[in-house]
N, C-alpha and C positions, 0 to 999 in steps of 0.2 A: 656621300660615298661614291656615287657613280661619277661625279665630277672629278674626284681624286683619281679614280681608276682610269678615266679617259685621259687625264693629264699624264698619268704614268705611262699609258700606252703611247701617247704622243711623244713623250721624251725618249722612250725606247726606240721608236721608229726614227726619230731624229738622230739618235746616237748611231744607229745602224747606217743611216744615210751618210753621216759624217765619216764613219770608218770606211765605207765603200769609196767615198770621194778621196780620202787619203790614200787608200790602196791604189786607186786608179791614177792619181797624180804621181805616186811613187813609181808605178810601172812606166808611165810616160817619161818621167825624169830619168829613169834607168835606161830607157830606149834612147833618149837624147844623149845621155852620157856615152853610150856605145856608138853614136853616130850612125844609126841604122838608116838605110835608104828604103826600108820596107815598113809598112804600118804594123806595129805590134798587134798581136791577137787581142789585147785588151781594148784596142780602139775599134774593133769591129762592131761593138755595140752602139757606137755613135755614128755609124754610117748614115749619111743623109740620102735623100731621094729628091733632089732638086733638078728639074729638067733644064738642061743647058748644054752647050756644045762649044767647040773651039771658035766657031763663027758667031755664036750667040752666048757669050759668057754668062755665068751665074751673076756676077757682080763685078763692077770696076772698083778696085781698091788701090789707094795710094798708101804705101807703108813708109812712114817716116822713122828713120833711125838717127839718133843723136850720139855724139861722142860724150863720154862721161868718165869719171874716175871712181873706183870703188873705195872702200874704207882704208885700203892699204896704199892708195895712190896709183893703182894699176889701171891702164887703159881698158875701157869696156864699151860695148854697145848698149844703148837704151832705146827700145826694149831688147832683151837678149833672147826672148822666146816669142815666136809669132805663130799663130794658128790661122789657117785659111782653108777654104773648101776646094776640092778638086773641081775645076771649071771656073775658078775666080780669075779675073784678069788684073794683073798686078803691075803697078809702077812703084819704083823704089826711089826714095829721096834720102840722101845722106847729108847730114848737117854736122859740121865740126867747128869748134872754136878753140882748138888747142893752141897754147902759146908757143909750142916748140916743134911738134911733130906732125907729119902727114899721116893720113889714114885712107884705107880703101874699104869698099864693100865688095867682097869676092865670093862668088857662089857657083858651085857646080850645077850644070843644067840638067841633072837627072830628073828633076821635077817637071821638066818640059819634054822628057823623052829622049834627050841626048845622052851621050856618054858623060859620066861624072867628071871626066877630065876636061870637058868642054866648059869654059867659064864665062860667066857674066861678071863684069867688073866696072865699078865706078872708082874714081881716083881723086881724092881731095888732097892734092899736093900743091905747093906753091913756092915761088922763089923765096929762099930764106928759111924754109922749114927743113927739118931733119928727117932722115929715115928711121931714127931711133937706134936702139942698142941691140936689136935681135937679128939683124941681117948684115951681110957684107956689101959695101964697106960700112963699118960701124960709124954712126953719126955723120954720114955723108949729107951735105947740104944741097938742096935742089937749086939749080941755076936757071930754071925756066918753068913754064906752065906745064901741067901734067900731061902724060901720055899713057899708053898701055891700057886704055879702056876697051871693053868688048861689049857687043850688043847681045840681044836675047837669043841669037843663034850661034853665039861664040865667035862671031867675026869681029875684026878690028873696027873700032869706032872712034871718032874724035871725042875727046873728053869735053864735056860742057861745064866744067867746074867754074863757079863764079865766086868772086870775093865780095862780100857784102859791103855796101857803102857805109863808111863810118865818119862822115863829115862832122866836125865839131868835137870829136873824141880826142883828148890829148894823147899824143904819141901814135895815133893811128895814121896809116899812110893812104887811106882811100881805096876805092874799089879797083883801081888799076895799079896801086902801089905794091911793093914787096912786103912780105912779113919780116919781122925783125926779132928773131928769137935769140939774138946775141946781146940784146940790151939787158941791163941789170933788172929791169922790170918790164919784160916784153908784153905788149898788149895782145889780147886774143886775136888770132887770125881767123875771122869768121868766113868759112867756106861752105858752099852748098853745091850739090850736083844732083841730077835726076836722070833716071833711065827707065825705059819701058821694058819690063821683064816679060810680060805677055801672059797667056793663059797657062796655068799650071795644070798638067794633065795626068801626072803619075803620083798616087798617094804615097806618103812616106815621111820620114824625118830627115831633113837635109841641113848640113852645116853651112854657115856662112862665116867669114872671118875677115880680119884686116891683114893684108899681105905683110905689112911691116911689123905687126905686133901679135900675130897669131901665137907665137911661142910664149908670149907674156900673158896669154889668156884672153885676148880680144877676139872672141868668137861667139856665135849664137846658133839657134836652130829655127828653121821654118818647118812646121808640121802641116802637111797637106792631108786633110781628112778625106776619106773615101766618100764618093757620091755616086750612088747607083743610077742616078738620073743623067749622068754626064756621058756624052758621046763625042768622039774625036771628029 
């Protein structure tokens, strides 16, 4: 009898925990949907206390984002939701193998204490790829290597986009060749770029997006959790 009662109590506690988790996740999802640049009150309970600073970050983290398609064939980031700690030192890597379109990683620098209109941007464009259908000019084709990249202070930076070597792959043009999205069966154009974002210092929920496909739903969110132990 006591074993049954203990099991029942355990199941009740587990159920309450699951409900709390669902409520918390829903609140965070709603905050992300609103694109808030402030930490929702529901996140205050997860405030950390890790001693670190701008000069001595909590952790060095490389965030890898891949291009993917959802079930309806729309462009998306993977992962779409990222969680880090105030005081983490971030590097962003963007990897795309789209057969037709270019993509960017574009992020307002509010999480580093700048105006939200100050942007950090990586640009995976290449000769032969298209801008897609959501910006003007529609379906414009790029005639050179990418530009328009910006650094972790919002300043102009040279794009370091690279084309992966594809020696031995039928139809591939190699690391220095062009992409060919006009072919009947164009091969993937494997591109990667990397940029140092730096220490994230302002808690909140921040949107990132692809400049070319934001209107089509290619965006995501970085949540910076508050850290009482962080000092600028």
